[in-house]
C-alpha positions in Angstrom: -37.1 -42.8 -65.3 -38.5 -41.8 -62.2 -40.9 -39.7 -64.0 -42.4 -42.6 -65.3 -42.9 -44.0 -62.5 -40.2 -46.5 -62.1 -36.8 -45.9 -60.0 -34.1 -48.5 -59.4 -32.7 -46.9 -55.3 -29.1 -48.5 -54.7 -28.1 -50.2 -51.5 -26.1 -47.2 -50.2 -29.4 -44.5 -51.4 -32.3 -43.9 -49.9 -35.5 -42.6 -52.2 -37.4 -39.2 -51.3 -40.7 -39.1 -52.6 -42.6 -36.1 -53.7 -46.5 -36.6 -55.1 -47.6 -33.6 -56.3 -45.2 -31.1 -54.5 -46.0 -33.3 -50.9 -43.6 -35.1 -49.2 -45.2 -39.3 -50.0 -42.4 -41.1 -47.4 -38.8 -42.8 -48.5 -38.3 -45.4 -50.7 -35.6 -48.6 -49.5 -32.8 -49.6 -52.0 -34.4 -51.8 -54.7 -37.0 -51.0 -58.1 -39.9 -48.9 -56.6 -42.9 -47.9 -58.5 -44.7 -44.5 -58.6 -47.3 -42.9 -60.4 -46.0 -41.7 -63.7 -46.2 -37.8 -63.7 -46.8 -37.4 -60.6 -44.8 -38.6 -58.3 -40.9 -37.2 -58.2 -38.2 -39.2 -56.5 -35.0 -37.0 -55.0 -32.2 -39.7 -54.0 -30.0 -39.1 -51.3 -26.7 -41.2 -50.6 -25.8 -42.1 -47.0 -22.0 -42.4 -47.4 -19.3 -40.6 -45.9 -18.4 -37.6 -47.9 -14.9 -36.0 -47.4 -14.9 -32.4 -47.3 -11.6 -30.2 -47.2 -12.1 -27.3 -45.6 -9.3 -24.7 -47.5 -6.7 -23.0 -46.0 -7.2 -19.8 -44.3 -5.5 -17.3 -41.9 -6.4 -16.9 -38.4 -5.4 -14.5 -35.9 -4.7 -16.6 -32.2 -5.5 -15.4 -28.7 -1.8 -14.2 -28.5 -2.1 -12.3 -31.9 0.1 -14.6 -34.0 -1.3 -15.1 -38.2 -1.2 -18.5 -39.0 -2.7 -20.1 -41.8 -5.0 -23.3 -40.9 -6.5 -25.6 -43.3 -8.5 -28.7 -42.2 -11.1 -31.5 -43.2 -14.3 -32.9 -42.4 -16.0 -36.1 -42.9 -19.9 -36.2 -42.5 -22.8 -38.4 -43.9 -26.9 -37.6 -43.9 -28.9 -39.7 -41.6 -32.0 -38.3 -42.5 -32.5 -38.2 -45.9 -35.5 -35.9 -45.5 -34.3 -33.6 -43.4 -31.6 -33.2 -45.6 -33.8 -32.0 -48.4 -36.6 -30.3 -46.9 -34.6 -28.5 -43.9 -31.9 -26.9 -46.1 -31.3 -26.4 -50.0 -27.6 -27.5 -50.1 -26.5 -29.4 -47.3 -22.8 -29.8 -48.6 -22.1 -26.0 -49.4 -23.6 -24.7 -46.1 -21.6 -27.8 -44.2 -18.5 -26.3 -46.1 -19.2 -22.6 -45.0 -19.7 -23.2 -41.2 -17.2 -25.5 -40.8 -14.7 -22.3 -42.2 -16.2 -20.0 -39.9 -16.0 -22.7 -36.9 -12.5 -23.7 -37.2 -11.8 -19.7 -37.6 -13.4 -19.0 -34.3 -11.9 -21.7 -31.8 -8.3 -21.1 -33.9 -8.7 -17.6 -32.5 -10.1 -18.1 -29.4 -6.9 -20.6 -28.8 -2.9 -19.9 -28.0 -0.2 -20.4 -30.8 1.2 -23.4 -28.4 -2.0 -25.1 -27.9 -2.8 -24.9 -31.5 0.4 -27.0 -32.2 0.1 -28.9 -29.4 -3.1 -29.6 -28.6 -4.8 -30.2 -31.9 -7.1 -33.1 -30.7 -8.6 -30.9 -28.3 -9.4 -28.3 -30.6 -10.5 -31.5 -33.2 -13.0 -32.3 -30.8 -14.3 -29.2 -30.2 -15.2 -28.0 -33.6 -16.4 -31.3 -34.3 -19.2 -30.3 -31.6 -20.1 -27.0 -32.6 -20.4 -28.4 -36.2 -22.5 -31.4 -34.9 -24.4 -30.0 -33.1 -25.3 -26.8 -36.1 -26.1 -30.0 -38.6 -28.4 -32.4 -36.3 -31.3 -30.0 -37.4 -30.5 -30.4 -41.3 -30.2 -34.7 -40.9 -25.6 -34.4 -40.9 -23.6 -36.1 -38.6 -20.3 -35.3 -38.2 -18.0 -37.4 -37.6 -14.2 -36.4 -37.9 -12.8 -33.2 -38.4 -9.4 -32.5 -38.4 -6.9 -29.8 -38.4 -4.3 -31.2 -41.1 -2.4 -27.9 -42.2 -0.7 -25.2 -39.8 1.3 -22.5 -41.9 3.6 -20.8 -39.5 5.3 -17.8 -40.7 8.8 -17.4 -41.6 9.8 -15.1 -38.3 7.9 -17.2 -35.8 9.6 -20.4 -37.7 12.9 -18.7 -36.9 12.1 -18.1 -33.7 10.7 -21.7 -32.5 14.0 -23.1 -34.0 15.9 -21.2 -31.9 13.8 -22.3 -29.1 13.8 -25.6 -29.7 17.4 -25.8 -29.9 17.8 -23.8 -26.7 15.9 -25.7 -25.0 17.5 -29.0 -26.4 21.2 -27.3 -25.2 19.4 -27.1 -21.6 18.3 -30.6 -21.6 22.1 -31.8 -22.7 23.7 -29.7 -20.1 21.4 -30.8 -17.1 22.3 -34.7 -18.5 26.0 -34.2 -18.5 25.7 -32.1 -15.0 23.6 -35.6 -13.8 26.6 -38.1 -15.4 29.1 -35.6 -13.7 27.7 -35.7 -10.7 27.3 -39.9 -10.6 30.6 -40.0 -11.7 31.8 -38.0 -9.0 30.7 -40.5 -6.2 31.4 -43.5 -7.8 35.2 -42.3 -8.1 35.1 -41.1 -5.0 33.6 -44.4 -3.9 36.4 -46.1 -5.6 39.4 -44.0 -4.4 37.9 -45.1 -0.9 38.6 -48.8 -1.8 41.6 -48.3 -3.8 43.2 -46.1 -0.5 42.1 -49.2 1.6 43.4 -51.3 -0.4 46.5 -50.3 -2.9 46.8 -53.4 -4.2 43.5 -52.5 -6.4 45.3 -49.9 -8.3 47.9 -52.3 -9.4 45.2 -54.9 -11.0 43.2 -51.7 -12.3 46.4 -50.9 -14.0 47.2 -54.4 -15.8 43.4 -54.6 -16.9 43.7 -51.4 -18.6 47.2 -53.3 -20.2 45.4 -55.9 -21.3 42.5 -53.8 -23.0 44.6 -51.7 -24.9 46.5 -54.5 -26.1 43.7 -56.4 -27.4 43.0 -53.6 -29.6 46.2 -52.6 -30.8 49.5 -54.5 -31.0 52.2 -51.7 -30.0 54.8 -50.8 -27.5 53.3 -49.4 -24.2 55.2 -47.6 -21.7 52.8 -47.5 -18.3 54.0 -44.8 -16.5 53.1 -46.2 -12.8 56.4 -47.8 -11.9 58.5 -45.4 -13.2 56.7 -42.5 -10.9 56.6 -44.4 -7.8 60.9 -44.5 -8.3 61.1 -41.0 -8.9 59.2 -40.5 -5.7 61.7 -42.9 -3.9 64.4 -41.1 -5.4 63.4 -37.7 -4.4 62.8 -38.7 -0.6 66.2 -40.1 -1.0 67.9 -37.4 -2.5 66.1 -35.2 0.2 67.3 -37.2 3.4 70.5 -36.9 2.5 70.0 -33.3 1.9 69.0 -32.7 5.3 71.9 -35.3 6.6 74.6 -32.7 5.3 73.3 -30.0 6.0 73.0 -31.3 10.1 76.6 -32.6 9.5 78.0 -28.8 8.4 75.9 -27.5 11.4 77.8 -28.7 14.2 81.3 -26.6 14.3 84.0 -28.9 16.3 85.3 -27.0 20.0 89.0 -25.3 19.9 91.6 -25.4 22.8 93.0 -22.4 24.5 96.2 -22.3 21.9 93.3 -22.7 19.2 94.4 -26.0 18.6 91.3 -28.9 18.3 90.3 -30.4 21.9 90.6 -34.2 21.5 87.9 -36.5 21.5 87.3 -38.4 25.3 87.8 -41.7 25.7 84.2 -43.0 26.8 82.3 -44.6 24.1 79.7 -42.8 22.5 77.7 -45.3 20.2 75.9 -44.0 17.5 76.7 -40.4 17.7 78.5 -38.3 15.7 78.8 -35.1 18.1 78.8 -35.4 21.6 78.9 -32.5 24.6 81.3 -33.0 27.2 79.4 -32.8 30.3 82.5 -31.4 32.7 83.3 -28.6 30.2 80.7 -27.7 28.0 82.2 -28.4 24.9 81.1 -30.0 21.7 83.4 -33.4 20.7 83.5 -34.8 17.0 
């Protein structure tokens, strides 16, 4: 009905009217009347348009070939420019978006593409927004939504990530061992000053074990102490016996044993005669 002089413009649209080929202005939402056969109206939507950017092969700055897909959100803010300045604004934005994504990603390293996508998105948006302003279009958001890596690169990155995790695990384990060694040294100093603390700790461990499992437990601490005492006793007896065998009894001129002197020798098993230099047993 626009050619018949009546048109209805929806709330999210604007009507651009041409009279005999010349621009006559923009019509707001509602019912609009025009000169029949002379006026022609082109409706422009002001809603946000979602435009997917298909995946394309891009070579990064470190010579890695990846596939990159994105999505762009834009809307027309100037109905006149979006019709007068360009023939098909949606197709133009799609083409320039693909080129911009390829150029920006191609000037970046692979690690930056994978980890710093927000910076790349903002850079692509600024470039597109600067180009589309002359068409009356505002680019709202550009997002890299899919990055495809070669299989060989995926395997290499998986090995790198695994090695990094192992390194962190070993560092954490070493730090734990260092802290544990320090605490054990402090505990050893305390136990050395207070030996009863070791017995109390043993009793605590027994209580913890008995709370979980009802079974007979042989705790070797007292047995080991008894074994050490027995070993010390046997060693002392062996040394005493060896010292006794090392002392030889003196003999007289006829080969008989010299009698022991009559003076008292308290606590000694052998004594040397101060007059003759003989040993008495």
